[in-house]
N, C-alpha and C positions, 0 to 999 in steps of 0.2 A: 504493500500500500504506500509505503514511503517512496519507493521508486516511481510509482505512478504519479504521486503528488509532485515529486521533483521534476518529472518530465513535463507535466502541465505548467508548472511554474516557470521552467526554462523557456517554454513556448511563448509565454506572455511577457517574460522579462520584467515582470512587476516586482520591485524590491520587497514589498510586503509579502507577496506570495512565496518568493524565494527564501525569505527569512523563516517562514513557517515550515517550508519543505526541508531546509537544511536542519532546522530545529528537530523536527520529527525523525529525520533520517539519523541524526546524531544520537538521539536517545535510543533508537533501535539498535544502532551499532554498539553503544556502550553496554547495554544489557546483554547483547550477544557476545561480549568479550572482545570485540574488534576495537581495541582501545585507541590505536594510532589513527585509524580512519574516523572514529568518533570525534577525536580531538580536531581533526582537519575540518569536519563539518561544523562543529561549534565555533571554530575560528572564522569560518565563512559568515556565520550569523553576525558575529561581533564586528566584522569588517563592513557588512552591508547596513548595519543598524545606524539609523540617524535619529538623534534625540527628538528633534522637532516633528519628524514624520511618524515615528513608530512608538513613542511612549504611550500614546492614547490607546494603542492596541491591547495594552494590558487589561483594559476594562472590558474587553470582549473575549479574552482568552485566559482568564483566571490569573495568569502570571506573566509578567513582562518577559519577553524573549531574551533580553540581555541578561537579566537576573538569572533566569533559568539556565542559560548557557554558561554563565560564570560559575554557577553551582556545579554543573556537570563537569566543566573543565577542572574544577578543584578536585572532585572525586576521582576523575580520570588520572590527573597528575599524581594523586596519592597512590593509586594502584600501580602506576608506572614507576614509582620510587622517588617522588619529589615532594616530600611532606611539607617543607617550608614554602615552596611555591604554591602548593595546594591551600595552605592556611591563608596566604596572602590573597589568593583569588576569592576565597569565601568571604574574607573581610571586604573585598571589593563589591561582592554581591550584596552584602548587608548595607554598605554605604549607598549603593544605587537604589536599593529598595526603600531606604529611608528618605532619599531625595524625591522619590516618586510619590510618596504619601499614598501608597496603594497597599491595602491590607493583605491581599492575596500574595503579592510579590514579597512583602516583608515576612509573612509566614513561611513562604517557600525558602527564602534566604536563611531564615533562622533554622528551618528543618535541615538544610544542608550543613549549616555550621554545627548543629548538634551531631549530625551523622559523621562529619569529618573528625570532630574531637573524639567521638566514639571509636572510629577507625584508628585514630592515633593512641587510643587507650588512655586518654586524658580524662579521667572520670570527673574531676571537679569542674573543668571547663564544659564538658558535655552536659553536666547537670545544670550549670548556670544558663547555658543557651537553651536547654530544654524548658526550664522554668519560665524563661522569658517567652518562648514560643507558646507554652500553655496559657500564659496570661494574655497574650495577643489573641490567640484563637478563642479563648473564653469570652473576651470582651467583644470581638467582632463576629462571633458565631460561626467560626470556620471549623466545622466538625471534622473534615477530612484531615487537615494538618494537625488537628488536636490528637488524632490517633497516632501520628508519628511521634509527637511529643511524649505521649503517655508510654509508648513502647520503649523509647530510649530512656525515659525516666525509670522504667522497670529494670533495664540493664544496669543503670547506675546504682539502683538500690541493691541489686545482687552484688555488685562490686564493692559496695560499702557495708556489706554484712547483713542486709535485710533480704536474705535469700528468698524466703517463702513469699513475702509481699511482692517482691520484684517479679518472681516467676508468675504469680497470679496475674499481675498487670500485663505482662507480655502475652500470656495465653489469651486473656480476655480481649485484648486489642486485635490479636490475630484472628480470633473468631468473628469480631465485628467487621474487620476488614474483608474477610471472606464473604460475609453476608452481603456486603455492598457489591462484591463481585470484582474487586481489583486484584489482578494476579501479578502484574508486571514486577512489582517490588517485593513479592512474597518471599523470594529466596533470601533477601536481606533480613527480613523478620525471622525467618527460620534459623538463620545464622545466629541472630541474637538469642533465640530460645535455646539452641544447641549449646552455645557458649555458657548460658546461664545454667543449663543442666550440668555441664562439666564443672562449673565453679561450685555448685551445691552438691556435687557427688552423686547426681542422679544419672548415671552413665547409661543405663538401659533405656530410659526415656530419651536421652540425648541421641542415642544411636537410631532410634525410631524416627526422631525429628530429621536427622541427617538423611536417612533413607528416603523419607518423604520429599525432602528438598531435591535430592539427586534425581528422583523420579520426575519431579516437576521440570527440572532442567532437561531431561531426556525428551519430554513432551513438548517443551516450549522453546528450547535453545537459549534460555536465559543464563548464559555461561559465566558471567562476570565474577560470581562467588564460588564457582565450581572448585577451584584449587583450595580455597579456605575450607570448604565443606569436607574435602578429602583429608585435609590436615586434622580437622576436628574429629573425623571418623577414626583416625589413628590415635589421637589423644584419648578419646572415649573408650576405644578398644583396650588400651593399656590400663585405663582407670577401672574398667569393669573387672578385669581379671587380676589386678594387682592385689596382693595379700599384704606383704610387708616389704618395704624397700624395693629390691629388684627381684623378689621371689614372685612367681606367678603360678596360678592354678593350671592344671592340665587342661588343654583346650579340647574341644569336641573332636574326637578321632575322625569324624566324617568331614571335617573341614579341609579345605585345600592347603591350609597353612599348618606347619608342624606345631606352632605355639603362638600365643598372642603377640609376642615380640616380632615374629616374622610377619604376621598379619599387619600390625601397625606400621612396620617398616615399608611394606608394599604400598600402604595408603599414603605415607609421607612421600615416597618416591613418585607416586602418581600425582600428588599435589605439586611437586616440583616440576614434573614434566608439563603439566597443564600451564603452570605459571610461566615457564620459559617460552612456551608457544605463544602466549598472550603478551610476552614481555612485561609481565606483571611482577616487578621486582619486590614490591612489598609483600605479596603472597609468597614469593619464592624465599624471601628472608625468613618469614614465619615458619614455613614448612622445613626449611633447612635447619633452623634452630631446634625444632622438634626432633628431627632425625639425628642431628648432632648430639642432642641430649641422650637419646636412646643409645647411640653408638658409644657414647662415653660410659654408660652403665655396662655395656658389653665389653669394655676394654679396648675398643677400636678408636683410640684417641687421635692417632695420626690422621686417619680417614675423616674423622669428625672435624678436626681442626681445618683441614684443607677445604672440605665442603663449605663450612660456614665462613671461613676467612675470605674465600673467593667471592661469595655473595656480598659480604659486609664491605669489602674493599671497593666494590662497584659504586657504593653510595658516596655522594658529594655533599649531602645536606641531611637535616633531620636527626642529627646525632644526640639531641636531647629528648627524642621520642622514646617511648618505653621499649618498642621492638628493637631498636638499634642499641639501646643501653643494655638490654638483656643479652643480645647477640655478642656485644663486646665483652661483657662479663664472662660469658661462656667460653669465648675464644681465649681469654686470659687464663681461665681455669685449665683449658686444654693445653696451653703452652707449658 
């Protein structure tokens, strides 16, 4: 449908039509996991956008196209491995939305800010942005964006030790979202729920959630979170079978894997493979950290060090983010 829209817009050469076409095409590419192509289309929107001509379109399309694309550019840059640039972009989206005095655009920018801080695992900043988003949505009656705020608030509650309350909130908002019939962003919500299950020790439920998300990806090709889901599958597999320290229960003899460690290793390697195909360095770093930690427990320190150091050394920014800090600390341990 995005291709058809773009062809029609190119035939008319109307800048407003082209903005909508590139916007829709970019969103489709992002969720498909085609990150560099998505970035190219969002940049085309930003190049075509004219303040005087196109700001008023926000009042007929829920969200200003420039704000929307800045938010998606931020998310795409984070996945590609540029956390600092991503945070700068999302701040730009917030500034634009406030200048517009358009409640839908402001709520959208706040939702991206909350999501980006969540991806960076900055719990306090994510909570602050989420609380602001909830206040704006409550005041303006923006029920759709309110769901986003409440779901990410649930994630922050889990991270801050309010596990059961946070889990309930995420589940309730996922149920409401499904009732509305919005599927495109469901994989992200399932990632939040799976991570919350891992944090609260509910590994069996977490594995069910991951299986559901991967099934949705197979049906819809919403691949942008696929690598992270396989990493979580590996972490939850280890958590489910772990007894004490590095001791594991005997696995199901009918399984294709001789033990849970081998199974988790296969999921981590799959996550790395997917991330590399998408050039998704942030997902690759997380999956490599998980695998390096497993190899460290198995005594394969040289292999673990090389794997993780190669990915870590690629990064040129974001060294104060939690993922990079944890990777650096593990590399130092492996040294």
